[in-house]
N, CA, C and O atoms as a DFTB+ gen file, in Angstrom:
264 C
 N C O
     1  1      94.515     163.332     109.977
     2  2      94.721     163.638     108.618
     3  2      94.895     165.420     108.650
     4  3      94.063     166.291     108.902
     5  1      96.564     165.518     108.223
     6  2      96.576     166.975     107.837
     7  2      96.119     167.618     106.492
     8  3      96.093     167.164     105.348
     9  1      95.739     168.931     107.058
    10  2      95.127     169.439     105.392
    11  2      96.315     169.990     105.221
    12  3      97.131     170.230     106.111
    13  1      96.481     170.292     103.545
    14  2      97.458     171.039     102.882
    15  2      97.391     172.267     102.746
    16  3      98.386     172.896     102.383
    17  1      96.189     172.886     103.010
    18  2      95.619     174.425     103.109
    19  2      96.264     175.156     104.180
    20  3      96.529     174.518     105.199
    21  1      96.537     176.279     104.130
    22  2      96.370     176.863     105.516
    23  2      95.204     176.995     106.503
    24  3      94.021     176.816     106.217
    25  1      95.673     177.315     107.649
    26  2      94.424     177.105     108.707
    27  2      94.087     178.471     108.416
    28  3      94.839     179.386     108.080
    29  1      92.107     178.473     108.700
    30  2      91.401     179.928     108.752
    31  2      91.255     180.089     109.758
    32  3      90.966     179.046     110.345
    33  1      91.318     181.232     110.576
    34  2      91.177     181.893     112.111
    35  2      90.264     182.779     111.488
    36  3      90.291     183.323     110.384
    37  1      89.200     182.823     112.712
    38  2      88.287     183.802     113.193
    39  2      88.812     184.312     114.419
    40  3      89.164     183.522     115.295
    41  1      88.934     185.965     114.629
    42  2      89.413     186.479     115.540
    43  2      88.501     187.625     116.223
    44  3      87.420     188.023     115.788
    45  1      88.996     187.955     117.084
    46  2      87.878     188.749     118.069
    47  2      88.786     189.669     119.144
    48  3      89.604     189.307     119.990
    49  1      88.431     190.658     118.864
    50  2      88.993     192.054     119.468
    51  2      88.298     192.034     120.919
    52  3      87.118     191.696     121.010
    53  1      89.164     192.459     122.232
    54  2      88.092     192.833     123.485
    55  2      89.194     194.136     124.082
    56  3      90.394     194.095     123.812
    57  1      88.788     194.885     124.637
    58  2      89.253     196.021     125.159
    59  2      88.703     196.126     126.732
    60  3      87.542     196.229     127.128
    61  1      89.814     196.070     127.406
    62  2      89.901     195.606     129.253
    63  2      89.499     197.133     129.699
    64  3      90.702     197.375     129.608
    65  1      88.992     198.256     130.053
    66  2      89.117     199.527     130.216
    67  2      90.155     199.754     131.530
    68  3      90.093     198.823     132.333
    69  1      90.933     200.645     131.823
    70  2      91.943     201.120     132.606
    71  2      91.222     200.760     133.955
    72  3      90.048     201.122     134.027
    73  1      91.715     200.151     134.952
    74  2      91.271     199.935     136.401
    75  2      90.586     198.371     136.488
    76  3      90.184     197.706     137.442
    77  1      90.646     198.141     135.160
    78  2      90.250     196.154     135.625
    79  2      91.090     195.312     136.301
    80  3      92.162     195.037     135.763
    81  1      90.847     194.887     137.274
    82  2      91.738     194.072     138.280
    83  2      92.124     192.626     137.605
    84  3      91.255     191.801     137.322
    85  1      93.178     192.464     137.435
    86  2      93.724     191.293     136.769
    87  2      92.971     189.912     137.046
    88  3      92.647     189.162     136.125
    89  1      92.806     189.732     137.928
    90  2      91.671     188.572     138.622
    91  2      90.258     188.539     137.278
    92  3      90.006     187.647     136.468
    93  1      89.668     189.684     137.464
    94  2      88.787     189.976     136.420
    95  2      88.651     189.744     134.929
    96  3      87.745     189.310     134.217
    97  1      90.174     190.296     134.667
    98  2      90.035     190.206     133.204
    99  2      90.605     188.739     132.979
   100  3      90.352     188.229     131.887
   101  1      91.236     188.119     133.761
   102  2      91.776     186.277     133.594
   103  2      90.468     185.558     133.399
   104  3      90.206     184.710     132.546
   105  1      89.591     186.116     134.469
   106  2      88.238     185.373     134.693
   107  2      87.196     185.631     133.448
   108  3      86.365     184.758     133.198
   109  1      87.235     186.555     132.852
   110  2      86.344     186.967     131.806
   111  2      87.658     185.987     130.271
   112  3      87.136     185.254     129.431
   113  1      88.433     186.113     130.274
   114  2      89.240     185.336     129.452
   115  2      88.938     183.560     129.253
   116  3      88.607     182.713     128.423
   117  1      89.223     183.701     130.297
   118  2      88.793     182.107     131.086
   119  2      87.452     181.557     130.423
   120  3      87.240     180.491     129.844
   121  1      86.730     182.489     130.661
   122  2      85.158     182.164     130.192
   123  2      85.011     181.551     129.063
   124  3      84.647     180.415     128.760
   125  1      85.528     182.958     128.164
   126  2      85.498     182.520     126.732
   127  2      85.871     182.050     126.241
   128  3      85.297     181.796     125.182
   129  1      87.367     181.381     126.534
   130  2      88.451     180.001     126.418
   131  2      87.400     178.739     126.664
   132  3      87.072     178.021     125.719
   133  1      86.972     178.558     127.815
   134  2      86.080     177.279     127.969
   135  2      84.895     177.385     127.436
   136  3      84.518     176.272     127.068
   137  1      84.260     178.066     127.259
   138  2      83.071     178.042     126.391
   139  2      82.910     178.439     124.877
   140  3      82.033     178.007     124.129
   141  1      83.770     179.216     124.594
   142  2      83.738     179.518     123.234
   143  2      84.795     179.279     122.217
   144  3      84.806     179.456     120.999
   145  1      85.703     178.817     123.076
   146  2      86.735     177.354     121.977
   147  2      87.804     178.740     121.709
   148  3      88.423     178.707     120.645
   149  1      87.960     179.529     122.308
   150  2      88.843     181.202     121.651
   151  2      90.192     180.898     122.478
   152  3      89.984     180.322     123.546
   153  1      91.561     181.187     122.172
   154  2      92.462     181.187     122.481
   155  2      93.088     182.733     122.226
   156  3      92.690     183.600     121.448
   157  1      94.184     182.751     123.149
   158  2      94.578     184.016     123.142
   159  2      95.842     184.273     122.072
   160  3      96.849     183.566     122.050
   161  1      95.661     185.138     121.403
   162  2      96.405     185.441     120.153
   163  2      97.302     186.582     120.273
   164  3      98.352     186.617     119.631
   165  1      96.984     187.418     120.975
   166  2      98.069     188.691     121.247
   167  2      97.173     189.598     122.580
   168  3      95.978     189.434     122.827
   169  1      98.078     190.529     123.289
   170  2      97.704     191.057     124.649
   171  2      98.969     192.032     124.607
   172  3     100.178     191.806     124.568
   173  1      98.294     193.077     124.629
   174  2      98.671     194.380     124.932
   175  2      98.463     195.354     125.870
   176  3      97.359     195.885     125.750
   177  1      99.247     195.840     126.902
   178  2      99.093     196.147     128.075
   179  2      99.481     197.776     128.207
   180  3     100.676     198.028     128.363
   181  1      98.729     198.658     128.164
   182  2      98.909     200.198     127.509
   183  2      99.382     201.047     128.931
   184  3      98.702     201.070     129.957
   185  1     100.693     201.732     128.752
   186  2     100.619     202.145     130.351
   187  2      99.708     202.671     131.200
   188  3      99.902     202.500     132.404
   189  1      98.519     203.423     130.752
   190  2      97.465     203.748     131.620
   191  2      96.429     202.666     132.167
   192  3      95.339     202.919     132.679
   193  1      97.045     201.289     131.934
   194  2      96.300     200.384     132.041
   195  2      95.563     199.840     131.507
   196  3      95.089     198.872     132.101
   197  1      95.115     200.108     130.280
   198  2      93.918     199.433     129.601
   199  2      94.847     198.394     128.736
   200  3      95.987     198.681     128.370
   201  1      94.114     196.986     128.429
   202  2      94.501     195.961     127.871
   203  2      93.585     195.778     126.604
   204  3      92.364     195.935     126.586
   205  1      94.369     195.428     125.574
   206  2      93.735     195.017     124.437
   207  2      93.874     193.906     123.813
   208  3      95.011     193.893     123.341
   209  1      93.176     192.728     123.497
   210  2      93.253     191.394     123.774
   211  2      92.695     191.111     122.188
   212  3      91.697     191.642     121.701
   213  1      93.629     190.100     121.481
   214  2      92.832     189.332     120.236
   215  2      92.881     188.059     120.690
   216  3      93.858     187.495     121.182
   217  1      91.610     187.550     120.480
   218  2      91.450     186.047     120.666
   219  2      91.039     185.216     119.394
   220  3      90.199     185.682     118.624
   221  1      91.437     184.376     119.238
   222  2      91.248     183.507     117.812
   223  2      90.867     182.252     118.077
   224  3      91.102     181.875     119.225
   225  1      90.131     181.175     117.049
   226  2      89.568     180.319     116.842
   227  2      89.581     179.823     115.656
   228  3      89.421     180.565     114.687
   229  1      89.797     178.315     115.495
   230  2      90.246     177.619     113.994
   231  2      88.500     177.680     113.895
   232  3      87.645     177.448     114.750
   233  1      88.387     178.119     112.384
   234  2      87.076     177.839     111.416
   235  2      86.949     176.725     111.308
   236  3      88.023     176.135     111.431
   237  1      86.268     176.213     111.161
   238  2      85.830     174.453     110.753
   239  2      84.918     174.153     109.512
   240  3      83.744     174.019     109.855
   241  1      85.058     174.060     108.637
   242  2      84.330     174.187     107.700
   243  2      83.644     172.629     107.169
   244  3      84.391     171.779     106.685
   245  1      82.661     172.466     107.272
   246  2      81.604     171.440     106.685
   247  2      82.350     171.125     105.347
   248  3      82.621     172.105     104.654
   249  1      82.799     169.618     104.791
   250  2      82.664     169.560     103.408
   251  2      81.427     168.486     103.220
   252  3      80.999     167.545     103.890
   253  1      81.124     169.009     102.160
   254  2      79.874     167.945     101.468
   255  2      80.504     166.500     101.152
   256  3      81.466     166.249     100.426
   257  1      79.844     165.776     101.760
   258  2      80.063     164.286     101.150
   259  2      79.106     163.626     100.153
   260  3      79.384     162.634      99.479
   261  1      78.076     164.220     100.142
   262  2      77.464     163.378      98.748
   263  2      77.197     164.513      97.517
   264  3      76.761     164.149      96.425
């Protein structure tokens, strides 16, 4: 059943320092995705090698039934 209101998201920002290997960055993001239900919202790769990553996950609100 689809909800009529807009989705609510929780965001987390991570900065990976210059020199972080691609495999290490991928492993860290996969760990967060698998165990924290995060998904990639945006990634910026700067010319000096830094990576700035925004992750998001849907906020699920429990509705009172009684």
